[in-house]
C-alpha positions as CSV (number, residue, x, y, z in Angstrom):
1,M,0.0,0.0,0.0
2,K,2.8,2.4,0.9
3,W,4.5,1.8,-2.5
4,T,1.1,2.5,-4.3
5,W,0.9,5.9,-2.7
6,I,4.5,6.7,-3.6
7,L,3.9,5.8,-7.2
8,L,0.7,7.9,-7.4
9,S,2.6,10.9,-5.9
10,V,5.4,10.6,-8.4
11,L,2.8,10.5,-11.2
12,V,1.0,13.6,-10.0
13,L,4.3,15.5,-9.6
14,S,5.4,14.5,-13.1
15,L,2.2,16.0,-14.5
16,T,2.3,19.2,-12.6
17,V,5.8,20.2,-11.6
18,G,7.7,22.2,-14.3
19,C,4.7,22.6,-16.6
20,A,4.3,26.3,-17.4
21,P,0.7,27.5,-18.2
22,T,0.0,28.2,-21.9
23,Y,-1.7,31.2,-23.4
24,H,-3.6,32.1,-26.5
25,F,-4.3,35.8,-27.3
26,G,-3.1,36.6,-23.8
27,V,-5.7,34.3,-22.2
28,Q,-4.5,31.4,-20.1
29,D,-5.6,28.0,-21.3
30,K,-7.8,26.1,-18.9
31,A,-7.1,22.7,-20.1
32,S,-4.0,20.8,-21.2
33,T,-5.4,20.4,-24.7
34,V,-6.8,23.1,-26.9
35,P,-8.7,23.2,-30.2
36,D,-6.6,23.5,-33.3
37,E,-8.5,26.7,-34.1
38,F,-6.6,28.5,-31.4
39,G,-3.2,28.1,-33.1
40,Q,-4.7,28.4,-36.6
41,T,-6.1,31.8,-35.7
42,E,-2.9,33.1,-34.2
43,A,-1.0,31.9,-37.2
44,A,-3.4,33.5,-39.6
45,I,-3.1,36.9,-37.9
46,A,0.7,36.6,-37.7
47,S,0.7,35.9,-41.5
48,A,-1.5,39.0,-42.1
49,E,0.8,41.2,-40.0
50,K,3.8,40.2,-42.3
51,S,1.8,40.6,-45.5
52,A,1.9,43.5,-47.9
53,G,-1.7,44.3,-47.1
54,A,-0.9,45.0,-43.4
55,K,-0.1,48.6,-44.1
56,Y,-3.3,49.2,-45.9
57,C,-5.8,47.5,-43.5
58,P,-4.3,47.7,-40.0
59,D,-7.9,48.1,-38.7
60,K,-8.8,44.6,-39.9
61,I,-5.8,43.0,-38.2
62,A,-6.6,44.8,-35.0
63,R,-10.3,43.6,-35.2
64,A,-9.0,40.1,-35.9
65,K,-6.9,40.1,-32.7
66,A,-9.7,41.5,-30.6
67,L,-12.1,38.9,-32.0
68,G,-9.6,36.1,-31.4
69,K,-9.2,37.0,-27.8
70,K,-13.0,37.2,-27.3
71,G,-13.3,33.9,-29.0
72,V,-10.9,32.2,-26.7
73,E,-12.5,33.7,-23.6
74,T,-16.0,32.6,-24.9
75,Y,-14.7,29.1,-25.5
76,W,-13.3,28.7,-22.0
77,A,-16.6,30.1,-20.7
78,C,-18.1,26.8,-22.0
79,R,-19.8,28.5,-25.0
80,T,-17.9,26.3,-27.3
81,D,-19.6,26.8,-30.7
82,E,-19.9,30.5,-30.2
83,G,-16.2,30.8,-29.4
84,L,-15.1,28.8,-32.4
85,A,-17.4,30.9,-34.6
86,M,-15.6,34.0,-33.4
87,L,-12.2,32.4,-34.1
88,D,-13.4,31.5,-37.6
89,A,-14.4,35.1,-38.2
90,A,-11.1,36.4,-36.9
91,R,-9.3,34.2,-39.4
92,K,-11.4,35.5,-42.3
93,L,-10.6,39.1,-41.3
94,A,-6.9,38.3,-41.2
95,K,-7.2,36.6,-44.7
96,D,-9.0,39.7,-46.0
97,A,-6.2,42.0,-44.6
98,E,-3.6,40.1,-46.6
99,T,-5.3,41.0,-49.8
100,C,-5.8,44.7,-49.0
101,Q,-4.6,47.1,-51.8
102,P,-3.6,50.8,-51.6
103,P,-6.6,53.1,-52.2
104,K,-7.2,54.2,-55.7
105,P,-6.5,57.8,-56.4
106,K,-9.6,59.9,-56.5
107,A,-10.8,61.0,-59.9
108,A,-10.8,64.7,-60.5
109,P,-14.2,66.2,-60.1
110,P,-16.0,67.0,-63.3
111,A,-15.6,70.5,-64.6
112,P,-18.6,72.7,-63.8
113,A,-20.9,73.3,-66.6
114,P,-20.3,76.6,-68.3
115,T,-22.7,79.4,-67.5
116,P,-24.8,80.0,-70.6
117,K,-24.7,83.4,-72.0
118,P,-27.8,85.3,-72.8
119,A,-28.8,86.0,-76.4
120,P,-27.3,89.2,-77.7
121,P,-29.7,92.2,-77.6
122,P,-30.9,93.9,-80.8
123,K,-28.2,96.1,-82.5
124,G,-25.9,95.3,-79.5
125,E,-27.7,98.0,-77.6
126,V,-28.5,96.4,-74.3
127,S,-27.5,93.1,-72.6
128,L,-29.7,91.7,-69.8
129,K,-28.4,88.9,-67.5
130,W,-30.3,85.8,-66.4
131,V,-31.1,85.0,-62.7
132,H,-31.1,81.6,-61.1
133,F,-33.1,80.0,-58.3
134,D,-32.6,77.4,-55.5
135,F,-34.4,74.0,-55.9
136,D,-38.2,74.3,-55.6
137,K,-37.9,78.0,-54.8
138,A,-39.2,81.2,-56.3
139,D,-37.5,83.5,-53.9
140,L,-34.8,85.8,-55.3
141,T,-31.3,85.1,-53.9
142,P,-29.0,88.0,-52.9
143,Q,-27.1,87.4,-56.1
144,A,-30.2,87.5,-58.2
145,K,-31.3,90.8,-56.6
146,A,-27.9,92.4,-57.3
147,T,-28.2,91.3,-61.0
148,L,-31.8,92.7,-61.2
149,D,-30.7,96.0,-59.7
150,E,-28.4,96.4,-62.6
151,T,-31.1,95.3,-65.0
152,A,-33.5,97.9,-63.6
153,R,-31.0,100.6,-64.1
154,I,-30.5,99.6,-67.7
155,L,-34.2,99.4,-68.4
156,K,-34.8,102.8,-66.9
157,D,-32.0,104.2,-69.1
158,H,-33.8,102.7,-72.1
159,P,-37.5,103.3,-71.6
160,G,-38.5,102.1,-75.1
161,I,-37.4,98.5,-74.4
162,M,-40.0,95.8,-73.8
163,V,-38.8,92.7,-72.1
164,E,-40.2,89.1,-71.9
165,V,-39.6,87.5,-68.5
166,D,-39.3,83.8,-69.2
167,G,-39.5,81.5,-66.2
168,Y,-38.0,77.9,-66.3
169,T,-37.5,74.9,-64.0
170,D,-35.4,71.7,-64.0
171,V,-37.1,68.3,-64.8
172,I,-37.8,67.3,-61.2
173,G,-41.5,67.3,-60.5
174,T,-44.7,67.1,-62.7
175,D,-45.3,69.3,-65.7
176,T,-48.2,71.0,-64.0
177,Y,-46.3,71.8,-60.9
178,N,-43.2,73.0,-62.8
179,L,-45.3,75.3,-65.0
180,K,-46.7,77.0,-62.0
181,L,-43.3,77.2,-60.3
182,S,-41.8,78.8,-63.4
183,E,-44.6,81.4,-63.4
184,R,-44.0,82.3,-59.8
185,R,-40.3,82.8,-60.6
186,A,-41.1,85.0,-63.6
187,K,-43.5,87.1,-61.5
188,A,-41.0,87.4,-58.7
189,V,-38.6,89.0,-61.2
190,Q,-41.3,91.2,-62.6
191,N,-42.4,92.4,-59.2
192,Y,-38.8,93.1,-58.1
193,L,-38.1,95.2,-61.3
194,A,-41.4,97.0,-60.8
195,S,-40.3,97.9,-57.2
196,K,-37.2,99.4,-58.6
197,G,-39.1,101.8,-60.9
198,V,-39.6,99.7,-64.1
199,P,-43.2,99.8,-65.2
200,A,-44.8,96.3,-65.0
201,A,-46.4,96.9,-68.4
202,R,-42.9,96.7,-70.0
203,L,-42.4,93.2,-68.5
204,K,-44.3,90.4,-70.1
205,V,-44.3,87.3,-67.9
206,K,-44.1,83.8,-69.6
207,A,-44.1,80.5,-67.8
208,L,-42.2,77.7,-69.7
209,G,-41.8,75.1,-67.0
210,K,-39.1,72.4,-67.7
211,S,-38.9,73.2,-71.5
212,N,-35.8,74.5,-73.3
213,P,-33.1,73.3,-70.9
214,V,-29.7,75.0,-71.3
215,A,-27.7,72.3,-69.5
216,D,-27.9,68.5,-68.7
217,N,-30.7,67.8,-66.3
218,K,-28.9,64.6,-65.2
219,T,-26.4,66.5,-63.1
220,P,-26.9,68.7,-60.1
221,Q,-24.9,71.5,-61.9
222,G,-27.0,71.2,-65.0
223,R,-30.3,71.3,-63.1
224,A,-29.1,74.4,-61.2
225,E,-28.4,76.1,-64.6
226,N,-31.9,75.2,-65.8
227,R,-33.7,76.8,-62.7
228,R,-33.7,80.3,-64.2
229,V,-35.5,83.4,-65.4
230,E,-34.3,84.7,-68.8
231,L,-34.8,88.4,-69.6
232,R,-35.4,88.6,-73.4
233,I,-35.7,91.9,-75.2
234,L,-38.7,92.0,-77.4
235,R,-38.1,95.4,-79.0
């Protein structure tokens, strides 16, 4: 009996003495054997850190490490399947990081659409500039008012000129709505010029809706150019 206890003691000592604890992702293992996924995940992340893609996707590698640690902790918390799923996701992140490429250079922004020029006046006598409006608005902007102040001065200097005030919109919205919106824009210009001393009888309002675009309605810049009131000299 005495020798039996001695042999058992020797066996226990051989299993415990001199065996340092092992760790994965900084978490101490709680058993002498661990799943292969622990080492595979560490190896995958180590490979990603040495790859060319590491400099382009360091965030993926950092997330893989954090997920690996969480996976080990979850596994040792007896949520085996959940922990192994996290380790699998960490390996996929590491694999993605290896294939990361440098970002492509940004394409130069498209050149703004040229501002259309108004039609030349009869005999080169007078030139009237257009005014533009914000989306779905008929309110005059400060820039539009400054332009119309100059227009009012010119028209008062040339009392014989009759002007057609043509209102336009872009293509967004129904035909009926845009026709009414273009009319409100034209009347806003007419009323402003009248407030500056130009008789309203010299200003013929015409609503043209989304017709006669001067720029591409497929782009924001083009639609902005089409939201306008043209001042066209009749005689």
